[in-house]
Steps between C-alpha positions, in 0.01 A plus 500: 500500500338523845367147464846365418646680801227358724568149369876528555440640849262216577751242377772660712282480811412138426869416451599658833213330683589161354869555584406567862296179512789302350743648754261427787469138389880475497541628859538238770225502762767527773607838359149643463589808704791599276444749217400360165780522243397518136760366260549530127396136475165583663432765236628275220265223608206741527566639151543147365161401644338809348645427158428127503153516654400859415420455134591685183403849618714476812796365301472782246475770767805360677690488170535125459470357151315174463717241335 
């Protein structure tokens, strides 16, 4: 059970980190001093990348069924 919790925690951290990177790439260089806004789309894209490129284990942990 501890291992599963660690894996889910790790995937959550990876998702947030990737979402921040996606949001930073979206921000215009002219507005670099403004706060970074994370959107639902940033998280959706990060999760999509994890599922598509993360393999079977990642998909199963996140609850996506391979089809």
